Structures are given as C-alpha cells and as structure tokens.
C-alpha positions as CSV (number, residue, x, y, z in Angstrom):
1,M,84.5,-4.3,-20.6
2,K,85.4,-2.0,-23.3
3,R,84.9,-5.5,-26.1
4,R,81.9,-6.0,-24.8
5,S,80.8,-2.3,-25.1
6,F,81.9,-2.4,-28.4
7,I,79.5,-5.6,-29.6
8,K,76.6,-3.9,-27.5
9,K,77.2,-0.8,-29.5
10,S,77.5,-2.3,-32.8
11,A,74.6,-3.8,-32.4
12,A,72.7,-1.1,-31.1
13,A,73.9,0.5,-34.5
14,S,72.8,-2.2,-37.4
15,A,68.8,-2.2,-35.5
16,A,68.3,1.5,-35.1
17,F,67.1,1.9,-38.7
18,S,64.6,-0.5,-37.7
19,I,63.8,0.1,-34.7
20,V,61.3,3.6,-34.3
21,P,60.9,5.3,-30.8
22,S,57.7,5.2,-29.1
23,F,57.2,9.0,-28.3
24,V,57.5,9.1,-32.6
25,L,54.6,6.8,-32.7
26,G,52.0,8.7,-30.3
27,G,53.3,7.2,-26.7
28,N,54.0,8.0,-23.5
29,H,57.8,8.3,-23.7
30,I,59.3,11.1,-22.5
31,P,61.8,12.8,-25.0
32,P,65.3,12.4,-23.5
33,S,66.2,15.7,-22.8
34,D,63.5,15.6,-20.4
35,T,64.8,12.8,-18.2
36,L,67.7,11.6,-17.0
37,Y,68.3,8.1,-17.3
38,I,70.1,6.7,-14.6
39,A,72.1,3.8,-12.7
40,A,72.8,3.9,-9.4
41,V,75.8,1.5,-7.3
42,G,75.6,1.3,-4.0
43,V,72.2,2.3,-3.3
44,G,72.5,1.6,1.0
45,G,73.0,4.1,3.8
46,R,74.4,7.1,1.5
47,G,73.7,6.0,-1.2
48,G,70.0,5.0,-0.6
49,G,69.5,9.0,0.3
50,V,71.1,10.3,-2.9
51,V,68.9,7.9,-4.2
52,R,66.0,9.4,-2.8
53,D,67.4,13.0,-3.6
54,L,67.6,11.9,-6.7
55,T,64.0,11.0,-6.9
56,N,62.8,13.5,-5.4
57,H,63.7,16.2,-7.9
58,G,62.0,14.2,-10.7
59,K,62.8,14.3,-14.1
60,V,65.0,11.0,-14.0
61,K,64.4,7.5,-14.1
62,F,66.3,4.7,-12.8
63,V,66.9,2.3,-14.7
64,A,69.2,-0.1,-12.9
65,L,70.0,-0.5,-8.9
66,C,73.2,-2.3,-7.5
67,D,74.2,-3.1,-3.6
68,V,76.3,-5.9,-3.0
69,D,74.4,-6.0,-0.1
70,D,71.0,-7.2,-0.6
71,T,69.4,-5.8,2.8
72,M,71.1,-2.5,2.4
73,G,69.7,-2.1,-1.0
74,A,65.9,-2.6,0.0
75,G,65.0,0.5,0.6
76,S,66.2,1.8,-3.0
77,Y,64.4,-1.2,-4.5
78,E,61.2,-1.1,-3.1
79,L,61.2,2.8,-4.1
80,H,61.7,1.7,-7.8
81,P,60.7,-1.4,-8.6
82,K,60.9,-1.6,-12.3
83,A,64.4,-1.2,-12.0
84,K,66.8,-3.8,-12.8
85,Q,68.6,-5.2,-9.7
86,Y,72.5,-6.5,-9.6
87,R,74.8,-7.5,-6.7
88,D,77.8,-6.6,-9.7
89,F,78.3,-3.3,-11.1
90,R,79.7,-4.8,-13.8
91,K,76.4,-6.4,-15.6
92,I,75.3,-2.6,-15.6
93,Y,78.3,-1.7,-17.7
94,D,77.4,-5.0,-20.1
95,N,73.4,-4.8,-19.8
96,H,72.5,-1.1,-19.9
97,L,75.3,1.3,-21.0
98,N,72.9,2.0,-24.1
99,D,70.3,2.5,-21.9
100,I,72.4,5.2,-19.4
101,D,73.2,9.1,-19.3
102,A,74.4,8.8,-16.1
103,I,76.0,6.6,-13.2
104,M,75.5,7.5,-9.5
105,V,77.9,5.8,-7.0
106,G,77.4,5.9,-3.3
107,T,79.6,3.1,-2.4
108,P,82.2,2.6,0.3
109,D,85.6,4.5,-0.4
110,H,87.8,2.5,-1.9
111,T,85.4,1.6,-4.6
112,H,84.5,5.0,-6.0
113,A,86.6,5.4,-8.8
114,T,86.5,1.2,-9.6
115,I,83.2,1.5,-10.3
116,A,82.8,5.3,-11.8
117,L,85.8,5.6,-14.0
118,P,84.8,2.4,-16.7
119,F,81.1,4.8,-16.9
120,M,83.2,7.9,-17.3
121,R,84.9,6.9,-19.9
122,E,82.1,5.8,-22.4
123,K,81.0,9.8,-21.4
124,K,78.6,9.1,-19.2
125,H,77.8,12.1,-16.5
126,A,78.8,10.9,-13.1
127,Y,77.9,11.7,-9.4
128,V,79.9,10.2,-6.7
129,E,79.9,10.6,-3.1
130,K,82.4,12.0,-1.2
131,P,85.5,11.7,-0.7
132,L,85.5,11.7,-4.4
133,T,88.0,8.9,-4.4
134,H,90.4,6.6,-2.3
135,N,93.4,8.1,-2.9
136,I,95.3,10.3,-4.5
137,Y,96.2,9.4,-7.4
138,E,92.4,7.8,-8.1
139,A,91.2,12.1,-7.6
140,R,93.4,13.2,-10.2
141,L,92.6,10.5,-12.4
142,M,88.8,11.0,-11.9
143,A,89.7,14.9,-12.8
144,E,91.4,14.2,-15.7
145,T,88.8,11.9,-17.2
146,A,86.2,14.0,-16.4
147,A,87.5,16.6,-18.1
148,K,88.6,14.6,-21.1
149,Q,85.3,13.2,-21.9
150,G,83.4,16.4,-21.3
151,I,81.0,15.3,-18.9
152,V,78.8,16.8,-16.5
153,T,80.0,15.7,-12.8
154,Q,79.2,16.1,-8.7
155,M,81.2,14.9,-5.7
156,G,78.9,14.6,-3.0
157,N,79.6,17.3,-0.8
158,Q,76.5,18.6,-0.3
159,G,77.4,22.2,1.4
160,A,79.0,23.3,-2.0
161,S,75.7,23.7,-3.5
162,G,74.0,25.9,0.1
163,D,74.0,29.3,0.5
164,G,76.7,29.3,3.2
165,I,79.6,28.7,1.2
166,R,78.3,31.3,-0.9
167,I,78.1,34.1,1.9
168,A,81.2,33.1,3.2
169,Q,82.8,33.7,-0.3
170,E,81.3,37.5,-0.7
171,W,82.2,38.2,2.8
172,I,86.3,37.0,1.7
173,N,86.0,38.5,-1.5
174,A,85.3,42.0,-0.3
175,G,87.9,42.2,2.2
176,V,85.2,41.9,5.6
177,I,87.7,39.8,7.8
178,G,90.9,41.3,5.6
179,K,93.7,38.5,4.5
180,V,93.1,35.5,5.8
181,H,96.6,33.6,7.6
182,R,95.3,30.6,9.3
183,V,91.9,28.2,9.6
184,D,90.7,25.6,12.6
185,C,88.7,23.0,11.4
186,W,87.2,20.4,13.6
187,T,84.6,17.4,13.4
188,N,83.2,14.9,16.1
189,R,84.0,12.2,13.7
190,P,85.0,9.3,14.2
191,V,81.3,8.1,15.0
192,W,82.7,4.5,14.5
193,P,85.0,2.8,16.4
194,Q,89.1,3.2,15.2
195,G,92.2,2.2,16.2
196,F,91.9,-1.4,15.4
197,K,94.8,-3.8,15.5
198,H,94.9,-6.6,12.6
199,I,91.9,-8.9,12.6
200,T,92.6,-12.3,11.6
201,E,89.4,-14.1,12.8
202,G,87.4,-15.2,9.8
203,Q,83.4,-15.4,10.3
204,T,80.5,-17.0,8.0
205,I,79.4,-14.4,5.3
206,P,75.9,-13.3,5.8
207,D,73.7,-14.5,2.7
208,H,72.5,-10.9,2.0
209,L,76.4,-10.1,1.5
210,D,78.3,-11.0,-1.9
211,W,81.5,-10.1,0.3
212,D,84.2,-10.3,-2.8
213,L,82.5,-7.9,-4.7
214,W,82.3,-5.3,-1.6
215,L,86.1,-6.0,-1.2
216,G,86.8,-5.3,-5.1
217,P,90.3,-3.8,-5.5
218,A,91.1,-4.6,-2.1
219,A,93.4,-7.4,-1.1
220,T,91.2,-10.6,0.2
221,R,90.6,-11.2,3.7
222,P,88.0,-13.2,6.0
223,Y,84.4,-11.6,6.7
224,N,84.3,-10.0,10.0
225,E,81.2,-8.2,10.8
226,N,83.7,-5.3,12.7
227,Y,84.1,-3.9,8.9
228,L,80.3,-3.7,8.1
229,P,77.9,-1.9,8.0
230,F,79.7,1.9,8.0
231,K,83.1,0.6,10.3
232,W,84.8,0.2,7.2
233,R,85.8,3.6,7.5
234,G,88.2,3.4,10.5
235,F,90.4,1.4,8.2
236,W,93.0,2.2,5.4
237,D,92.5,-0.6,3.3
238,F,88.1,0.3,2.7
239,G,87.7,3.9,4.0
240,T,89.6,7.6,4.8
241,G,89.3,7.9,8.1
242,A,87.4,11.2,10.3
243,M,89.5,13.5,7.8
244,G,88.3,11.9,4.8
245,D,84.7,11.4,5.7
246,M,84.2,15.0,6.4
247,G,86.9,16.8,5.6
248,C,85.3,17.8,2.2
249,H,82.3,19.1,3.9
250,I,84.5,20.9,6.2
251,M,87.6,21.8,4.7
252,E,85.8,23.2,1.2
253,T,84.6,26.4,2.9
254,P,88.0,27.5,3.0
255,F,89.4,25.5,0.2
256,K,87.8,27.4,-1.9
257,T,86.9,30.9,-0.8
258,L,90.6,30.8,0.2
259,D,91.8,29.5,-3.3
260,L,94.0,27.2,-1.7
261,G,94.7,24.6,-4.4
262,F,97.6,21.9,-3.3
263,P,99.2,22.2,0.1
264,Y,102.6,21.7,0.2
265,E,103.0,20.4,3.2
266,A,101.5,18.4,6.3
267,E,102.6,17.3,9.9
268,A,100.2,15.2,12.0
269,S,99.6,13.9,16.0
270,C,97.7,11.0,16.2
271,T,96.5,9.2,19.8
272,T,98.8,7.2,21.7
273,I,98.0,4.1,23.4
274,W,99.4,2.9,26.4
275,S,100.3,-1.1,26.0
276,G,101.9,-2.2,28.9
277,D,105.4,-0.9,29.2
278,F,105.0,0.5,25.4
279,V,103.6,3.6,24.5
280,E,102.6,3.3,20.8
281,A,101.2,5.2,17.9
282,D,100.8,1.7,15.0
283,Y,98.4,3.2,12.6
284,A,99.8,1.3,9.2
285,E,96.1,-0.6,9.3
286,A,93.9,1.3,11.0
287,C,93.2,5.0,11.1
288,P,93.9,6.6,14.9
289,P,91.1,7.4,17.1
290,S,91.9,10.9,17.0
291,S,94.5,13.7,15.4
292,I,95.5,16.6,14.4
293,V,96.7,17.5,11.1
294,R,98.8,20.9,10.0
295,L,98.8,21.7,6.4
296,K,100.1,24.8,4.5
297,F,99.4,26.3,1.3
298,D,100.2,29.6,-0.8
299,S,97.2,31.0,-1.6
300,P,97.4,33.7,-4.9
301,T,94.6,35.6,-3.0
302,Q,95.9,35.1,0.5
303,G,99.3,34.0,0.8
304,D,101.0,31.7,3.5
305,V,97.2,30.5,4.8
306,S,98.0,27.1,8.0
307,L,95.2,24.9,7.8
308,N,94.4,22.8,11.4
309,W,92.5,19.6,11.1
310,Y,91.2,18.4,14.3
311,D,89.0,15.2,14.7
312,G,88.0,12.6,17.5
313,G,87.3,14.8,20.2
314,I,89.9,17.2,19.9
315,M,89.4,21.1,19.9
316,P,91.3,23.7,18.4
317,D,92.0,27.0,20.6
318,L,89.2,29.0,21.0
319,P,89.6,32.7,20.6
320,S,89.1,35.2,22.6
321,E,86.9,37.3,21.1
322,L,83.9,33.7,21.8
323,K,81.6,35.4,24.4
324,D,80.9,32.4,27.3
325,G,77.7,30.7,25.7
326,E,78.6,31.5,22.1
327,K,79.2,28.3,20.3
328,P,81.9,27.6,17.6
329,G,80.3,25.5,14.9
330,D,77.8,23.6,15.5
331,G,77.5,20.4,17.6
332,G,79.5,18.1,14.4
333,G,82.3,20.7,13.6
334,G,83.2,24.1,11.9
335,S,85.6,26.3,10.9
336,I,87.5,29.5,12.2
337,F,89.1,31.9,10.2
338,Y,91.4,34.5,11.5
339,G,92.4,37.2,9.1
340,T,93.9,40.7,9.7
341,D,90.6,42.8,10.5
342,G,88.8,39.9,12.1
343,I,87.6,36.3,12.7
344,M,84.6,34.8,10.8
345,I,83.2,31.2,11.7
346,T,81.2,28.8,9.7
347,D,79.2,25.7,11.0
348,T,79.2,22.2,9.3
349,Y,78.3,21.9,5.8
350,S,79.2,25.6,5.2
351,R,76.5,26.7,7.3
352,N,75.9,30.1,9.3
353,P,78.7,32.2,8.1
354,R,79.3,34.8,11.4
355,L,81.9,37.2,12.7
356,L,83.7,37.8,15.7
357,P,83.3,39.7,18.2
358,S,79.5,38.9,18.0
359,E,78.6,42.6,18.1
360,R,80.4,42.9,14.4
361,M,77.2,41.2,13.4
362,K,74.6,44.0,14.8
363,D,75.4,46.9,12.2
364,F,77.0,44.7,9.5
365,K,76.5,45.4,6.1
366,R,76.6,42.3,4.0
367,P,78.0,42.8,0.8
368,A,75.9,42.4,-2.4
369,E,74.6,38.8,-3.2
370,T,77.4,38.3,-6.3
371,I,76.9,34.7,-6.6
372,A,74.2,33.0,-8.2
373,R,72.3,30.5,-4.9
374,V,71.4,26.9,-6.2
375,K,67.3,26.5,-6.1
376,T,67.5,23.2,-5.9
377,S,69.3,20.4,-3.7
378,H,72.6,19.1,-4.6
379,A,71.6,16.4,-5.9
380,G,69.0,17.7,-8.0
381,E,71.7,20.7,-9.6
382,W,73.3,18.0,-10.6
383,I,70.6,16.3,-12.9
384,E,69.7,19.4,-14.4
385,A,72.9,20.6,-14.8
386,C,73.2,17.0,-16.8
387,L,70.0,18.1,-18.5
388,N,70.6,21.5,-20.0
389,N,74.5,21.3,-19.8
390,K,75.4,23.7,-17.2
391,P,77.8,23.9,-14.6
392,T,77.7,22.3,-10.9
393,S,78.6,23.5,-7.5
394,S,81.3,20.4,-6.8
395,P,82.4,19.2,-10.3
396,F,85.8,16.9,-10.0
397,S,87.4,19.5,-12.0
398,Y,87.1,20.8,-8.4
399,G,86.3,17.8,-5.9
400,G,89.2,16.4,-7.3
401,P,91.6,19.0,-6.0
402,L,89.7,19.3,-2.6
403,T,90.0,15.5,-2.1
404,E,93.9,15.5,-3.4
405,A,94.1,18.1,-0.3
406,V,92.1,16.2,2.0
407,L,94.2,12.6,1.6
408,M,97.5,14.8,1.9
409,G,96.5,15.1,5.0
410,N,95.9,11.3,5.9
411,L,99.1,10.9,4.2
412,A,101.2,12.5,7.6
413,I,98.6,10.4,9.4
414,K,100.1,7.1,8.3
415,A,103.8,9.0,8.3
416,F,103.1,9.1,12.5
417,Q,104.2,5.9,14.2
418,Y,106.0,4.8,16.7
419,K,106.5,2.7,19.8
420,T,108.6,3.8,22.9
421,L,109.8,2.3,26.2
422,K,107.9,4.3,29.6
423,D,111.2,6.0,29.9
424,G,111.3,7.8,26.8
425,K,113.9,5.8,24.5
426,K,113.1,3.9,21.6
427,V,112.6,0.3,20.8
428,G,115.2,-0.8,18.6
429,D,114.0,-0.8,14.8
430,W,110.3,-1.7,15.3
431,D,108.8,1.7,13.4
432,P,107.4,-0.4,9.8
433,Y,108.6,2.8,8.0
434,E,112.0,3.3,9.6
435,Y,110.7,6.5,11.1
436,P,110.3,7.4,14.8
437,G,106.9,9.9,15.3
438,R,105.9,12.6,13.6
439,R,107.5,13.8,10.3
440,T,106.3,16.5,7.8
441,I,105.5,15.5,5.0
442,K,106.8,17.6,2.0
443,W,104.5,17.5,-0.9
444,D,105.1,18.5,-5.0
445,G,101.5,18.8,-6.1
446,A,101.7,19.1,-9.4
447,N,104.0,15.9,-9.9
448,M,101.8,14.0,-7.3
449,R,104.9,13.2,-5.3
450,V,106.4,13.5,-1.3
451,T,109.8,14.6,-1.9
452,N,111.2,13.9,1.4
453,Y,109.9,10.9,3.1
454,E,109.9,7.8,0.1
455,A,108.2,5.2,1.7
456,A,104.8,7.9,1.8
457,N,104.7,7.4,-2.3
458,A,103.2,4.1,-1.5
459,W,100.1,5.7,0.2
460,V,99.3,8.0,-3.1
461,K,97.9,5.2,-4.9
462,R,97.1,1.5,-3.8
463,A,98.0,-1.6,-4.9
464,Y,95.0,-3.0,-6.6
465,R,93.9,-6.5,-6.7
466,E,94.3,-8.6,-9.8
467,G,91.4,-8.1,-11.8
468,W,90.3,-4.9,-10.6
469,E,92.8,-2.2,-12.1
470,L,92.4,1.0,-13.1
C-alpha cells in the first residue's frame, strides 16, 4: 500500500498547481479547519453507533464507508448516501488517502490494528473501538505509532469522557477513601455464547458477506453461523471474551484513578465442564463461560493494588457496609474500591461514584472540581480534538496501556487448562500447554514478556495470515 500511496501523492502534488479550491471561487466548500473528512470501516453494529454519534456532532463529512457485510452496513449507507461504499478497506486507502483527515474503525477486535495502522502511518487521525486491539503486541504498536506520527487518537471506551471518572479521580486525589489497596470489578458479560468446542462444519456463505475479508489476519476456515454476528467475541481468534469486551469500560476507573500501569502478575480460575468421566477446562480456542482474574499492580500513588475481575454471573464478595436493598454497581457491572479510610463504588462506564456506608453521602462535602468536564460526546470530543489539536480522554497513549492490562488477564485465562478423572487424578499428558490447572503469570511489562511460563508468550502476538501482516 505504501507504493500505491506514493504514486497517488505524486499525482496529487503535480495537479495542485492547476486546481483552485472551490471556496476560493466563491463555492460552498467549508474550509478544512471547520470540517473533519472521515472514512469509516465497520459501520454496522457498534460501528454504526459511532457513525451516528459522529454525524450528530456535526463538523464531519463521511468520504467513504466500508463494511464486509452489506446488511450490517445498510443503516450507515442510508444515513450517508453520498459517501463511497466499499467492502474492502484497502480500496479506501487506494482511492481516498488524500481525501480524508481521519479513520474510524468499528470492526471486530481481530482487525482493529490491521485496518487502522496503514492510515495512522500516513498521519490520519484515528478513532478505534475498544478494546484497542486483539493482542498486547498490537496495543503497544498502536500507541507507539500514534506518538511517532503526532496524530489525534481516541479509543472507544465512552465512559472515559463521562463525569463519573472525573468525579472518582477527584475523590481519590483528595484522599476521600485513603490509599486504595483492592478493587473488585465485575460484568454481566458474556451475553453471547462462550465455551464452544472446535467448529468443523462449513455452511454456505451468505451473498451479503465477504467471509475472506471478515477473517482478515485470522487463519482461513469454513464459514459458520456460530461466528456471526456478535458471537465472534467468544472465540480467541476473533474476540477477547467478556474481559476484553468490558474491561476497557469497567477497569478504566481504577486504572486511571490509581495510576496502575502494567500489572506484574495475573492468575485466573475458569468454569469447568463435566464431560462423561472427566472434569475439564479446555479453553485454548474459545473463551470460558465464566472466569475470575486476579491482577496485581505496583501503583506509584497507592502502592501494591490487587484488582479482581469477575464475569459470567460470578460476583465478588459484597462489603458488609452495603445494606439490604442497596445495589453494588448497576445491572451491567461495576467496581468496588477498598481504601484505608473507606469504600467507593462506581457503576459500569464509571458512572455514579458513591461512598459506603451510604450515610457518608448525606453530609459529604465533595472535593472541588479540578478536572475539566467533556461538554460533548466521546466521539464528539475526538472531532473537536482533531480540528483544534486538543487532547482526548482516551488517546492511544492511555488506551494502549489500558488494553494491555486487560489483555494480560486473558493470558491468565488461556493458561487455565486442565483435565482430571472424577477421582482427581490427572489424565496423562493431555494438557496442550504442559500445565494442569491454574497458573500465576509473571509479567515484564517494559519488555512485553511472560517471565515464568514460556508458552504464554505465543499469545502476546498472534500469527498473521499471509498478506495481512502488520
């Protein structure tokens, strides 16, 4: 794509001397400083929601829209009928690189980096849905590329632009609950099937879908309706499970307010399945139905912090300060912060910070507002930042490390593999990773390596299908 880009740029440069911008001649063209020209890839589902949010903000023009599934993309196509429509994002790169200022990526997790990086390397601003990437290596690469190119970026964890995270930060900074040593986070995800065995049966590919483009960097396999739509989240080749889906929303509160950085240790326990005479946990290919993950951090402001993650219907122990009828979090999840001087709870997306016991809120004098509030939406903030060179709430310099911390938990989940007889004896050498059961993963964040379990380093970076390498 770089060679094609060079040819297009050369042609554009030679034409520039003979073409006069329309607004100079009195046309209706809006000066570039007032409009952000965007290409969007993955414009159905969650990506379609981002397209609508960007549209509602105004100050944008969609030059091109792309989705491998015509049916999924139909709503965005109808919203912007003048935008060019594509199935293959590479055609946007070939045909519109000089027409756009920015790229929005709302595709499944496994194609985020594959799609965004070519445009980022050409200095196009980027908005990419959460989790930022499919694996830790890609998250590090995206953050480094954004810094090198000096572009404006935003990861799509919408709570980062809300008031809740700012209120929680102000309370932590003011020492309202003292030093925090433990945080429990949970989610109601997965709300899609997880725990699948290997899918071998192929089905007819629908006419409205380009299956090969949907696979992107993942290994070729037959199409099956158990992958699409949305169910891809439960397969490691495409998604990042419940933790990847919601961790960047729920873990974001402690990650930012406690200045957590890289975890140095992770451990997981996952659902076991009764299978005839065996109890097993084989999640090498698909994410487990439920899991508990324990991460440990060394915070420069708080000291040693334990962050515990619960999903699939498992809940943390509730604090005794929570009275009957009082709910922890909201229906989607939440976080409980345990400090030396009290407890704070937040809902999903960092909403509604409050103290326990609830009586503390009656006479509570809130600390002064020291963090500026976002006056628009998460996507709208990104637009204004691109047009006016301002900071965003979740730039890749922050969203990248947050994603790395979340995906570190998935390394521990993948390491939880075992199979036992019903009398508790191990079944020979069944385990594909040469370890039965739970394992504590030691992490060297600076060098991006697991130091005590070599097999896990294969999950830090994926194998890319030929022609889809980064």
